[in-house]
N, C-alpha and C positions, 0 to 999 in steps of 0.2 A: 942890349942884344945882338947883335949888330949880322944879320940875313943875308948878306949880299953874298959871304962864300958859298954858298946854299945852291945847287943846285935844283931845275924847278921837281924832279922829282924826290927829291929829300926836302924840298918844303911843304909837299904834297903830303908826305907822308909822315910830314913834324905836325902836320893838320888835322890829321887825323888821327894819330894819335894825343892830339893839344882834344880837341871834340868830344877823344873817347873817356877822357881825362875829365870833362867838363861835365859831359853826364852824367858820372860814376858818382864825382860830389856832390852833383844839385841829387840824384838819389839817395843817398846819403846823408846832404841837409831835412830833407823832406824826411827821410824817417827819423831823423832827431829832434825833428820842429811837431811831430806828429808823438813823439812821447812824451815831450815837453807839454802838450799840450793833456793831453792824458794825465796826466801826471797834478797841470792844476785841476780840471775838470774836476777829478776824483777828490783834491781836493774839497772842494764844494760839497759834495755831494752829486756829482755827477757823472755817466758819461761821456767819451764826446763823444758819438752820436746821437745824444740827446741833444747837444749842443749846435752840430754842424747837417741838422735834419739824415741822419741815419744811408745817407747814400755816400757809395766811395763818388768822387771829383768825376771822373768816367765815366760814371753811368747814366746809360740815356734809355728814355722809354724805348720799348719798342715801339714802330708803327702797329697798329690795326690791320687786318689780315685782307688786302682788296683781290684778291685774284687763293684760287684753290686751283689743283689740279683733281680732274674730279675722279680721278680712278685710286688716286691716293691720299688722304687726302692731309698726310705730313705734310708734305708737300705743299707753300703757303710763299705769300712775296704779299709784303707791304704799295708797290707799285714804286718804291723809291729805290737810289742806286741803283749797279746792275741790274739787271735783269738776269733771275736764278737759267741756269743750263734748263733746265727743264720747259720751259718757259721761251728759248730760244728755239726751239726742237718742236714745239707744238706750234710756233708761224713757222719754225723751216719746212712744218709739211703741209703747211699752205692752210692752215689753224685761228682764228680771230682769237687776238688777244680777249676779247668781250666775253666769248663764250668760255674762259676763265674768272668772269667777274661776279664777286659773293654779296658784294655790300649794294 
């Protein structure tokens, strides 16, 4: 394929289109592979989750709660990742993060 006649804009659009197509095909390939694996597992009397541990590939354990809002127990934070808005507001009001610690 000769790309020398394409403008930069056309090449960028082509790249986006290719990336989108590759992503779609990867999803379809993953779906087909999962179906095949499921059939093989069932042939031997297992479910797919019996063989792969039962957790989706992207599942992550939720972090232990280390900080909790004193008046709203539904507002918690593990201390990992970005600070939630309520923590930022708490600190902006001059309060200490240590006041929220529960562990």
